[in-house]
Structure formats: structure tokens, C-alpha cells
ROZA-963542 format. One record per residue (C-alpha): residue in three letters; x, y, z. Coordinates in pm, whole numbers, plus 32768, in hexadecimal, padded with zeros to 4 digits. Layout:
N
<tigu vose="ALA" xx="X" yy="Y" zz="Z"/>
...
***
This chain:
282
<tigu vose="MET" xx="1329" yy="E770" zz="16BF"/>
<tigu vose="SER" xx="12B9" yy="E7A2" zz="17D5"/>
<tigu vose="THR" xx="1402" yy="E7B9" zz="18B5"/>
<tigu vose="THR" xx="1432" yy="E932" zz="1952"/>
<tigu vose="THR" xx="153A" yy="E9BE" zz="18A7"/>
<tigu vose="ASN" xx="164E" yy="EAE4" zz="18CC"/>
<tigu vose="LYS" xx="163B" yy="EC13" zz="17C6"/>
<tigu vose="LYS" xx="174B" yy="EB83" zz="170C"/>
<tigu vose="GLY" xx="1679" yy="EA38" zz="16DA"/>
<tigu vose="ARG" xx="1730" yy="E967" zz="17D0"/>
<tigu vose="VAL" xx="1695" yy="E8BE" zz="18D3"/>
<tigu vose="THR" xx="1709" yy="E8FB" zz="1A2C"/>
<tigu vose="VAL" xx="1770" yy="E83C" zz="1B70"/>
<tigu vose="PRO" xx="1609" yy="E8FA" zz="1C2E"/>
<tigu vose="ALA" xx="1539" yy="E884" zz="1B1B"/>
<tigu vose="LEU" xx="15C9" yy="E6EA" zz="1B36"/>
<tigu vose="ARG" xx="15AF" yy="E72B" zz="1CC8"/>
<tigu vose="ALA" xx="143F" yy="E79F" zz="1C9B"/>
<tigu vose="ARG" xx="13F4" yy="E674" zz="1BBC"/>
<tigu vose="LYS" xx="13D1" yy="E5B0" zz="1D11"/>
<tigu vose="GLY" xx="128A" yy="E4B3" zz="1D03"/>
<tigu vose="GLY" xx="1259" yy="E577" zz="1B96"/>
<tigu vose="GLU" xx="12CF" yy="E51F" zz="1A23"/>
<tigu vose="PRO" xx="13DA" yy="E417" zz="1A30"/>
<tigu vose="ILE" xx="14FF" yy="E47C" zz="19B2"/>
<tigu vose="VAL" xx="15D2" yy="E431" zz="188B"/>
<tigu vose="CYS" xx="172F" yy="E402" zz="18BF"/>
<tigu vose="LEU" xx="1857" yy="E357" zz="17E4"/>
<tigu vose="THR" xx="19BC" yy="E357" zz="17E6"/>
<tigu vose="ALA" xx="1AA0" yy="E429" zz="16E9"/>
<tigu vose="TYR" xx="1C0A" yy="E464" zz="1694"/>
<tigu vose="THR" xx="1BFE" yy="E51B" zz="1516"/>
<tigu vose="THR" xx="1B85" yy="E608" zz="147C"/>
<tigu vose="PRO" xx="1AE8" yy="E524" zz="135E"/>
<tigu vose="MET" xx="1A04" yy="E468" zz="147F"/>
<tigu vose="ALA" xx="1988" yy="E597" zz="151F"/>
<tigu vose="GLN" xx="1901" yy="E622" zz="13FA"/>
<tigu vose="ARG" xx="183A" yy="E4D5" zz="13DA"/>
<tigu vose="LEU" xx="17CE" yy="E505" zz="1514"/>
<tigu vose="ASP" xx="17A4" yy="E632" zz="1586"/>
<tigu vose="ALA" xx="1636" yy="E644" zz="1523"/>
<tigu vose="TYR" xx="1602" yy="E516" zz="15DB"/>
<tigu vose="CYS" xx="1689" yy="E52B" zz="172D"/>
<tigu vose="ASP" xx="163F" yy="E5F7" zz="1854"/>
<tigu vose="LEU" xx="179F" yy="E5C3" zz="1901"/>
<tigu vose="LEU" xx="18CE" yy="E561" zz="180E"/>
<tigu vose="LEU" xx="19FF" yy="E4C9" zz="18FD"/>
<tigu vose="VAL" xx="1B4A" yy="E4CA" zz="18AA"/>
<tigu vose="GLY" xx="1B98" yy="E398" zz="195F"/>
<tigu vose="ASP" xx="1CE5" yy="E307" zz="19C3"/>
<tigu vose="SER" xx="1C4B" yy="E1D7" zz="1921"/>
<tigu vose="VAL" xx="1D40" yy="E296" zz="17F5"/>
<tigu vose="GLY" xx="1E3D" yy="E1A2" zz="187D"/>
<tigu vose="THR" xx="1D96" yy="E050" zz="184B"/>
<tigu vose="VAL" xx="1D03" yy="E0C0" zz="170F"/>
<tigu vose="VAL" xx="1DBF" yy="E192" zz="1645"/>
<tigu vose="TYR" xx="1F41" yy="E137" zz="16B8"/>
<tigu vose="GLY" xx="1EF4" yy="DFDF" zz="16C0"/>
<tigu vose="MET" xx="1F3B" yy="DFE2" zz="185F"/>
<tigu vose="ASP" xx="1ED9" yy="DEBE" zz="1959"/>
<tigu vose="THR" xx="1E6B" yy="DFAE" zz="1A58"/>
<tigu vose="THR" xx="1E43" yy="E147" zz="1A86"/>
<tigu vose="LEU" xx="1F1D" yy="E155" zz="1B54"/>
<tigu vose="ALA" xx="203B" yy="E1EA" zz="1A69"/>
<tigu vose="VAL" xx="1F61" yy="E304" zz="19E3"/>
<tigu vose="THR" xx="2012" yy="E451" zz="1A15"/>
<tigu vose="VAL" xx="1F98" yy="E5AB" zz="1A65"/>
<tigu vose="ASP" xx="201D" yy="E616" zz="18E2"/>
<tigu vose="MET" xx="1F76" yy="E4DF" zz="187D"/>
<tigu vose="MET" xx="1E07" yy="E543" zz="1914"/>
<tigu vose="VAL" xx="1E22" yy="E6DC" zz="18A3"/>
<tigu vose="ASN" xx="1EA6" yy="E6A6" zz="1746"/>
<tigu vose="HIS" xx="1D5A" yy="E5C2" zz="1726"/>
<tigu vose="GLY" xx="1C92" yy="E6B4" zz="17E5"/>
<tigu vose="LYS" xx="1CFD" yy="E7DE" zz="1705"/>
<tigu vose="ALA" xx="1C75" yy="E6EC" zz="15E3"/>
<tigu vose="VAL" xx="1B37" yy="E67D" zz="165C"/>
<tigu vose="MET" xx="1AE1" yy="E7F1" zz="169A"/>
<tigu vose="ARG" xx="1B4C" yy="E851" zz="1539"/>
<tigu vose="GLY" xx="1A90" yy="E745" zz="14C8"/>
<tigu vose="SER" xx="1907" yy="E7B1" zz="158B"/>
<tigu vose="LYS" xx="1850" yy="E8CF" zz="15E0"/>
<tigu vose="HIS" xx="1747" yy="E82B" zz="16BF"/>
<tigu vose="ALA" xx="178C" yy="E719" zz="176D"/>
<tigu vose="CYS" xx="180F" yy="E787" zz="18D3"/>
<tigu vose="VAL" xx="19A4" yy="E6F3" zz="18AD"/>
<tigu vose="VAL" xx="1A0E" yy="E68F" zz="19F0"/>
<tigu vose="ILE" xx="1B8E" yy="E5EB" zz="1A2F"/>
<tigu vose="ASP" xx="1C0F" yy="E4C3" zz="1AD2"/>
<tigu vose="LEU" xx="1D11" yy="E525" zz="1BC6"/>
<tigu vose="PRO" xx="1E4C" yy="E40D" zz="1BA3"/>
<tigu vose="PHE" xx="1EBA" yy="E2F4" zz="1CA9"/>
<tigu vose="GLY" xx="1FE0" yy="E3D9" zz="1D6F"/>
<tigu vose="SER" xx="1F85" yy="E51B" zz="1D26"/>
<tigu vose="TYR" xx="1E87" yy="E55D" zz="1E63"/>
<tigu vose="GLN" xx="1EA0" yy="E44E" zz="1F6F"/>
<tigu vose="GLU" xx="1FD4" yy="E4F3" zz="202D"/>
<tigu vose="SER" xx="1F0D" yy="E60B" zz="20BF"/>
<tigu vose="LYS" xx="1E1C" yy="E727" zz="209C"/>
<tigu vose="GLU" xx="1ED9" yy="E813" zz="1FFB"/>
<tigu vose="GLN" xx="1F94" yy="E705" zz="1F17"/>
<tigu vose="ALA" xx="1E33" yy="E6F4" zz="1E79"/>
<tigu vose="PHE" xx="1DF3" yy="E84B" zz="1E52"/>
<tigu vose="ARG" xx="1EFF" yy="E880" zz="1DAA"/>
<tigu vose="THR" xx="1ECE" yy="E78D" zz="1C91"/>
<tigu vose="ALA" xx="1D3A" yy="E7DF" zz="1C78"/>
<tigu vose="ALA" xx="1D8D" yy="E927" zz="1C6D"/>
<tigu vose="HIS" xx="1EDB" yy="E92B" zz="1B50"/>
<tigu vose="ILE" xx="1D9B" yy="E832" zz="1A9A"/>
<tigu vose="MET" xx="1C9B" yy="E8DD" zz="1A89"/>
<tigu vose="ALA" xx="1D52" yy="EA0E" zz="1A2B"/>
<tigu vose="GLU" xx="1E25" yy="E968" zz="18E0"/>
<tigu vose="THR" xx="1CCA" yy="E8DA" zz="188F"/>
<tigu vose="GLY" xx="1BBE" yy="E99C" zz="18DD"/>
<tigu vose="CYS" xx="1B15" yy="E88E" zz="195D"/>
<tigu vose="ALA" xx="19B3" yy="E899" zz="1A68"/>
<tigu vose="ALA" xx="1A33" yy="E7A8" zz="1B6F"/>
<tigu vose="VAL" xx="1B17" yy="E68B" zz="1BC8"/>
<tigu vose="LYS" xx="1ACA" yy="E521" zz="1C54"/>
<tigu vose="LEU" xx="1BA7" yy="E458" zz="1D47"/>
<tigu vose="GLU" xx="1B7D" yy="E32D" zz="1DAD"/>
<tigu vose="GLY" xx="1B2F" yy="E2DD" zz="1F29"/>
<tigu vose="GLY" xx="1A30" yy="E2EA" zz="2079"/>
<tigu vose="ALA" xx="1A24" yy="E339" zz="21DA"/>
<tigu vose="GLU" xx="1BBA" yy="E380" zz="21BE"/>
<tigu vose="LEU" xx="1BCE" yy="E47C" zz="20CD"/>
<tigu vose="ALA" xx="1A8F" yy="E518" zz="2136"/>
<tigu vose="ASP" xx="1B6D" yy="E614" zz="21CE"/>
<tigu vose="THR" xx="1C4C" yy="E679" zz="2079"/>
<tigu vose="ILE" xx="1B04" yy="E68A" zz="1FC0"/>
<tigu vose="GLU" xx="1AAC" yy="E799" zz="20D6"/>
<tigu vose="PHE" xx="1BF1" yy="E83F" zz="207F"/>
<tigu vose="LEU" xx="1B94" yy="E86F" zz="1F2D"/>
<tigu vose="THR" xx="1A37" yy="E8BA" zz="1F10"/>
<tigu vose="GLN" xx="1A81" yy="E9B7" zz="2033"/>
<tigu vose="ARG" xx="1B6B" yy="EA61" zz="1F25"/>
<tigu vose="GLY" xx="1A9C" yy="EA6C" zz="1DEE"/>
<tigu vose="VAL" xx="1AED" yy="E92C" zz="1D64"/>
<tigu vose="PRO" xx="1987" yy="E80D" zz="1D37"/>
<tigu vose="VAL" xx="19F2" yy="E6DC" zz="1D82"/>
<tigu vose="MET" xx="193C" yy="E570" zz="1CFF"/>
<tigu vose="ALA" xx="198F" yy="E479" zz="1DDE"/>
<tigu vose="HIS" xx="19FF" yy="E2F1" zz="1D75"/>
<tigu vose="ILE" xx="199B" yy="E1E9" zz="1E5C"/>
<tigu vose="GLY" xx="1943" yy="E043" zz="1E5E"/>
<tigu vose="LEU" xx="1A40" yy="DFB1" zz="1D60"/>
<tigu vose="MET" xx="1B54" yy="E0D9" zz="1D4F"/>
<tigu vose="PRO" xx="1C58" yy="E05A" zz="1C4E"/>
<tigu vose="GLN" xx="1D8A" yy="E106" zz="1CBA"/>
<tigu vose="GLN" xx="1D64" yy="E022" zz="1E0D"/>
<tigu vose="VAL" xx="1D7B" yy="DF05" zz="1D60"/>
<tigu vose="ASN" xx="1ECD" yy="DE91" zz="1DED"/>
<tigu vose="THR" xx="1DE9" yy="DE98" zz="1F3E"/>
<tigu vose="LEU" xx="1CBF" yy="DE15" zz="1ECC"/>
<tigu vose="GLY" xx="1D7B" yy="DCFA" zz="1E17"/>
<tigu vose="GLY" xx="1CD4" yy="DD1E" zz="1CF0"/>
<tigu vose="PHE" xx="1B8D" yy="DDC8" zz="1C30"/>
<tigu vose="LYS" xx="1ABE" yy="DD2D" zz="1D53"/>
<tigu vose="SER" xx="192D" yy="DD8F" zz="1D76"/>
<tigu vose="GLN" xx="190A" yy="DE1F" zz="1EB7"/>
<tigu vose="GLY" xx="17DE" yy="DE21" zz="1FB7"/>
<tigu vose="ARG" xx="17D1" yy="DCA6" zz="1FB8"/>
<tigu vose="ASP" xx="178E" yy="DC92" zz="216C"/>
<tigu vose="ASP" xx="1724" yy="DD6D" zz="2248"/>
<tigu vose="ALA" xx="1849" yy="DDEA" zz="22B9"/>
<tigu vose="ALA" xx="18AC" yy="DE67" zz="214D"/>
<tigu vose="ALA" xx="1760" yy="DED9" zz="20FE"/>
<tigu vose="ALA" xx="1769" yy="DFD8" zz="21F4"/>
<tigu vose="ARG" xx="18C1" yy="E02C" zz="21C8"/>
<tigu vose="VAL" xx="182C" yy="E091" zz="207B"/>
<tigu vose="LEU" xx="16F9" yy="E121" zz="213B"/>
<tigu vose="ALA" xx="1803" yy="E1E5" zz="21FD"/>
<tigu vose="ASP" xx="18B7" yy="E279" zz="211F"/>
<tigu vose="ALA" xx="1787" yy="E31B" zz="2034"/>
<tigu vose="LYS" xx="1734" yy="E3B4" zz="217F"/>
<tigu vose="ALA" xx="1883" yy="E44F" zz="21AC"/>
<tigu vose="VAL" xx="18CC" yy="E4CB" zz="2069"/>
<tigu vose="ALA" xx="178B" yy="E568" zz="203D"/>
<tigu vose="LYS" xx="1785" yy="E5F4" zz="2184"/>
<tigu vose="ALA" xx="1913" yy="E68E" zz="2116"/>
<tigu vose="GLY" xx="187D" yy="E747" zz="1FC9"/>
<tigu vose="ALA" xx="18AF" yy="E64E" zz="1ECD"/>
<tigu vose="PHE" xx="17A3" yy="E6CD" zz="1D7A"/>
<tigu vose="SER" xx="1776" yy="E56D" zz="1D63"/>
<tigu vose="VAL" xx="17EC" yy="E3F1" zz="1D7A"/>
<tigu vose="VAL" xx="183E" yy="E2F6" zz="1C7F"/>
<tigu vose="ILE" xx="1807" yy="E167" zz="1D1F"/>
<tigu vose="GLU" xx="18CB" yy="E07C" zz="1C88"/>
<tigu vose="GLY" xx="1896" yy="DF06" zz="1C58"/>
<tigu vose="THR" xx="17BD" yy="DECD" zz="1DC7"/>
<tigu vose="VAL" xx="169F" yy="DDF8" zz="1DD1"/>
<tigu vose="GLU" xx="1577" yy="DE89" zz="1D59"/>
<tigu vose="ALA" xx="14AA" yy="DE7D" zz="1E9E"/>
<tigu vose="VAL" xx="1595" yy="DF4B" zz="1F7C"/>
<tigu vose="ALA" xx="15DD" yy="E063" zz="1E7D"/>
<tigu vose="ARG" xx="144E" yy="E064" zz="1E6C"/>
<tigu vose="THR" xx="144C" yy="E0A4" zz="1FBF"/>
<tigu vose="VAL" xx="1571" yy="E1C0" zz="1F75"/>
<tigu vose="SER" xx="14D3" yy="E274" zz="1E8C"/>
<tigu vose="ALA" xx="1364" yy="E27C" zz="1F69"/>
<tigu vose="GLU" xx="1440" yy="E2E3" zz="2093"/>
<tigu vose="ILE" xx="152E" yy="E415" zz="2031"/>
<tigu vose="ASN" xx="14B7" yy="E58A" zz="1F9F"/>
<tigu vose="ILE" xx="15BB" yy="E576" zz="1E6D"/>
<tigu vose="PRO" xx="158B" yy="E4D1" zz="1D1E"/>
<tigu vose="THR" xx="1633" yy="E363" zz="1D13"/>
<tigu vose="ILE" xx="16CF" yy="E304" zz="1BBA"/>
<tigu vose="GLY" xx="16D5" yy="E18D" zz="1B8A"/>
<tigu vose="ILE" xx="179E" yy="E0A7" zz="1AF6"/>
<tigu vose="GLY" xx="175B" yy="DF53" zz="1B35"/>
<tigu vose="ALA" xx="166F" yy="DFB2" zz="1C3F"/>
<tigu vose="SER" xx="1523" yy="DFC7" zz="1C56"/>
<tigu vose="PRO" xx="1405" yy="E09F" zz="1B6C"/>
<tigu vose="ALA" xx="13A3" yy="E116" zz="1C70"/>
<tigu vose="CYS" xx="14AD" yy="E1F2" zz="1C57"/>
<tigu vose="ASP" xx="1471" yy="E373" zz="1BD7"/>
<tigu vose="GLY" xx="1554" yy="E344" zz="1AC0"/>
<tigu vose="GLN" xx="160C" yy="E265" zz="1A02"/>
<tigu vose="VAL" xx="177F" yy="E23E" zz="1976"/>
<tigu vose="LEU" xx="184C" yy="E13F" zz="1896"/>
<tigu vose="VAL" xx="19DB" yy="E170" zz="17FE"/>
<tigu vose="THR" xx="1957" yy="E1D9" zz="1686"/>
<tigu vose="GLU" xx="1A4E" yy="E0C6" zz="15F3"/>
<tigu vose="ASP" xx="19C2" yy="DFA5" zz="1691"/>
<tigu vose="MET" xx="1823" yy="E022" zz="1607"/>
<tigu vose="LEU" xx="18A4" yy="E021" zz="14B2"/>
<tigu vose="GLY" xx="1961" yy="DEFC" zz="14B6"/>
<tigu vose="LEU" xx="1AA6" yy="DFA0" zz="147F"/>
<tigu vose="PHE" xx="1B69" yy="DF1B" zz="15F6"/>
<tigu vose="SER" xx="1B68" yy="DDA2" zz="15FD"/>
<tigu vose="ASP" xx="1C6C" yy="DD63" zz="16D4"/>
<tigu vose="PHE" xx="1B6A" yy="DD2C" zz="1811"/>
<tigu vose="THR" xx="19ED" yy="DD44" zz="1802"/>
<tigu vose="PRO" xx="198A" yy="DD88" zz="196C"/>
<tigu vose="LYS" xx="181B" yy="DCF7" zz="198F"/>
<tigu vose="PHE" xx="1771" yy="DE46" zz="19C8"/>
<tigu vose="VAL" xx="17DE" yy="DE91" zz="1866"/>
<tigu vose="LYS" xx="16CD" yy="DEB4" zz="1748"/>
<tigu vose="ARG" xx="1742" yy="DEAD" zz="15BB"/>
<tigu vose="TYR" xx="1668" yy="DFAE" zz="1514"/>
<tigu vose="ALA" xx="173B" yy="DF65" zz="13E2"/>
<tigu vose="ASN" xx="1856" yy="DEBB" zz="1380"/>
<tigu vose="LEU" xx="1935" yy="DFB3" zz="12B0"/>
<tigu vose="GLY" xx="1A69" yy="DEC8" zz="12F6"/>
<tigu vose="ASP" xx="1A29" yy="DDA9" zz="11F2"/>
<tigu vose="LEU" xx="19DA" yy="DF07" zz="1103"/>
<tigu vose="VAL" xx="1B18" yy="DF67" zz="1145"/>
<tigu vose="GLU" xx="1BC6" yy="DE29" zz="1108"/>
<tigu vose="LYS" xx="1AF8" yy="DE15" zz="0FBF"/>
<tigu vose="ALA" xx="1B38" yy="DF82" zz="0F52"/>
<tigu vose="ALA" xx="1CAC" yy="DF32" zz="0F5C"/>
<tigu vose="SER" xx="1CA4" yy="DDE5" zz="0EDF"/>
<tigu vose="ASP" xx="1BFE" yy="DE65" zz="0D86"/>
<tigu vose="TYR" xx="1CD8" yy="DF6C" zz="0D9B"/>
<tigu vose="ALA" xx="1E2E" yy="DE83" zz="0DAB"/>
<tigu vose="ALA" xx="1D8E" yy="DDEA" zz="0CAB"/>
<tigu vose="GLU" xx="1D2A" yy="DEDF" zz="0B8D"/>
<tigu vose="VAL" xx="1EBC" yy="DF6B" zz="0BE2"/>
<tigu vose="LYS" xx="1F37" yy="DE2E" zz="0B86"/>
<tigu vose="SER" xx="1E68" yy="DE1F" zz="0A54"/>
<tigu vose="ARG" xx="1EBC" yy="DF7D" zz="09E8"/>
<tigu vose="SER" xx="1D31" yy="DFB2" zz="09B4"/>
<tigu vose="PHE" xx="1D59" yy="E0B4" zz="0AE0"/>
<tigu vose="PRO" xx="1DCE" yy="E1F7" zz="0AA9"/>
<tigu vose="ALA" xx="1CAC" yy="E1F8" zz="0966"/>
<tigu vose="ASP" xx="1CCF" yy="E32A" zz="0867"/>
<tigu vose="GLU" xx="1BC2" yy="E3F7" zz="096E"/>
<tigu vose="HIS" xx="1CB6" yy="E3CD" zz="0A62"/>
<tigu vose="CYS" xx="1DA8" yy="E46C" zz="0992"/>
<tigu vose="TYR" xx="1E24" yy="E5F4" zz="0900"/>
<tigu vose="GLY" xx="1E57" yy="E65B" zz="07D5"/>
<tigu vose="ILE" xx="1DA9" yy="E53F" zz="0700"/>
<tigu vose="LYS" xx="1D0B" yy="E5A7" zz="05D0"/>
<tigu vose="ASN" xx="1CCD" yy="E440" zz="0537"/>
<tigu vose="PRO" xx="1C4B" yy="E37E" zz="063A"/>
<tigu vose="GLY" xx="1C9F" yy="E216" zz="0609"/>
<tigu vose="ASN" xx="1DEC" yy="E251" zz="0576"/>
<tigu vose="LEU" xx="1E99" yy="E203" zz="06D3"/>
<tigu vose="ARG" xx="1E0E" yy="E09C" zz="0707"/>
<tigu vose="ALA" xx="1E50" yy="E039" zz="0564"/>
<tigu vose="VAL" xx="2012" yy="E080" zz="0618"/>
<tigu vose="ASN" xx="200A" yy="DF85" zz="0729"/>
***
């Protein structure tokens, strides 16, 4: 891979920051060790997103995700990856109260997991918090546009930047988080032309999800991309596989074989000297 890594082989925050305008950054979400192992070689960045709440735990929104959940899933992803830079979301309510609260949460997550950075949702209103964190050794990825933690304020999952005032807010948010010291920014669910303008006007990498091909990188929820999560499929998701159908087929085949006693077969059992004898018993 052409991505710069540190001595241990992981992509670093400075290396990602330097990718502005260069080779696109490949990012996917990961919540478990097995999935991280599968994705690691192909990703520059693995995001342990608070989307774990909806994807893994079946929550309606991400609002009930806890710091402990993020720590546990962050540890799992770190164990399963050796190459990608790992970034972990700060969950709702763990950083908005004050800069000090944000630092305590971020420091706890980084110390417990060994991740490289944290991500938080918010634009200009959280610029002071981002600056406070970065000045104290916490690399921050920002998140603007459609912000799932603000679903109640937004009145649902609605695309952003659809009029001049909304577009101006997205751009102002992007400039504010870049100036505050964020090393990159996720732009979610935003009108393409607005995301394209943001990417051109700020000096840190933009990571698009439902944004623009002009962004400096792209991210998708892995389970969406693999067809493993079907409760809600946004317009911006491209499915590269339909593993959900394969899982159901495998479960169906397994159930049929268990009921017919064709599984387990002799080769799946210990101490059988004369293969075929067990079938006669049944």
C-alpha cells in the first residue's frame, strides 16, 4: 500500500492529514474483531462508529450508545487490526456538556483502547471543544452535515444543505472545525454541490458518506455495504454483496440437516472407527 504508516505498521493521523487532495482515503466501520481482521488490509481508517447501536444492538437511534460500549467495541477492533488507523466515536451526551467533559471521555476511550483518535458530531458550536482536545493531545475527526445524534433536533434523517442558508451553515461548520484543529471531517447526507465546495475550500481531508465523489475519502457502514443490515438503507449506500441472503440460506440448510440428522456426519465426530455406523443407528 502507498499509505504512510508508523513503525508498527499502522496508518497515522499525520499520514491521513497529509492525504488532502491526494489518494482517496478508504474508510469502513468495524465493531468486532473478526470484521476488523477482514477489513484491515484494505482500509486506511476503521471507524468504530456509534452506529453500533443500530447495527449491532437493534436500537432505533444512536442516542442510547454508552461510553462503555464504545470502549468494548474499540478494544475488539484494535485486537483485529494491525494496519488501519482506528478512530472511535464519542457517544451522545459524553462530550457536549463541556470541553472538560469531552476531554475526560476522549482520554478514557483512548487510554482504554489504544485508538489513534476520536470522532465527534458538531460544527461551529463545538469548535472550542475541538481546539481544547487537540491542544491536549487528542486528535479529532469532526462530523458535519447530517448528524445522527441530532436526529430529534433535525426531525429525522434528512439531507442537509438544500437551500442557500443551509449550505452556508455546512460550509461555516467545515471551516470552523478545520480552523479548530480537526485532522479530518466526515460530511454526511449533504447535497453533492455543497460537499464538493466544502472539500475545495478547507485544508483538511473530507470523508464523504452520502456527500460527493470530490471528497478526499469515503466511508460506509460495513453491514450496509455487505447487505447484512436491511432495517434502513439510505440512498447513498451501494451494496457490494448480499451476505444477508447467504446467512439465511446457510441457517436454513443447517436447520434442515439437523432435523434430518444428516449433521453432524461421521467426519464431525470423535472416536468413530467405522464411518457410516452412526447413520444406521438412526
